[in-house]
C-alpha positions in Angstrom: 118.8 119.5 178.5 119.9 119.2 182.2 118.7 115.6 182.5 120.4 114.7 179.2 123.7 116.2 180.3 123.6 114.4 183.7 122.7 111.1 182.0 125.8 111.6 179.7 127.9 112.2 182.8 126.6 109.1 184.4 127.3 107.0 181.3 130.9 108.4 181.1 131.5 107.7 184.8 130.2 104.1 184.5 132.3 103.6 181.4 135.4 104.9 183.1 135.0 102.6 186.0 134.2 99.6 183.8 137.2 100.1 181.6 139.5 100.6 184.6 138.2 97.3 186.1 138.5 95.5 182.8 142.1 96.6 182.3 143.3 96.0 185.8 141.1 93.3 187.4 143.9 92.2 189.8 144.2 95.6 191.3 140.5 96.2 192.1 141.1 95.4 195.8 143.9 98.0 196.2 143.4 101.5 197.5 145.8 103.0 195.0 143.7 101.7 192.1 140.5 103.3 193.5 142.4 106.6 194.2 143.5 106.7 190.6 140.0 105.9 189.4 138.6 108.5 191.7 141.0 111.1 190.3 140.0 110.2 186.8 136.3 110.6 187.7 137.1 114.1 189.2 138.8 115.0 185.9 135.8 113.7 184.0 133.5 115.8 186.1 135.6 118.9 185.7 135.6 118.6 181.9 131.8 117.9 181.9 131.1 120.9 184.1 133.3 123.2 182.0 131.6 121.9 178.8 128.0 122.1 180.1 128.4 125.5 181.6 128.7 126.9 178.1 125.3 125.5 177.2 123.7 126.7 180.4 125.0 130.2 180.0 124.1 130.3 176.3 120.4 129.9 177.2 120.6 132.9 179.5 122.4 136.2 179.2 124.7 136.1 176.1 126.4 139.3 177.1 127.8 137.9 180.3 131.6 138.3 180.6 131.8 134.8 181.9 130.4 133.5 178.6 133.5 134.9 176.8 135.8 133.2 179.3 134.2 129.8 179.3 135.9 128.5 176.1 139.4 129.3 177.4 138.5 127.8 180.8 137.3 124.6 179.1 140.6 124.4 177.1 142.7 124.9 180.2 140.7 122.2 182.1 141.1 119.8 179.2 144.9 120.3 178.9 145.3 120.0 182.7 143.3 116.8 182.6 145.4 115.3 179.8 148.6 116.1 181.6 147.3 114.9 185.0 145.9 111.6 183.5 149.1 110.9 181.7 151.0 111.1 185.0 148.9 108.5 186.6 
């Protein structure tokens, strides 16, 4: 399960970089372009981490108080990511 989720993260990161380069090929040499892409990759990682933590904690102790908080944390991270990405 861990290898699969890391592979999914890798595919999403490669796809994010590829789409950014395909959309703005003339800006590839600028620092601001790579800062924006880096911020998007950080947001992708945060969403991936929030989503996969649910699966990792589900295999262990189901009575953990963190297990109950993870869905709301995931929703907050997702909404923050949407707002932040729209401001780029």
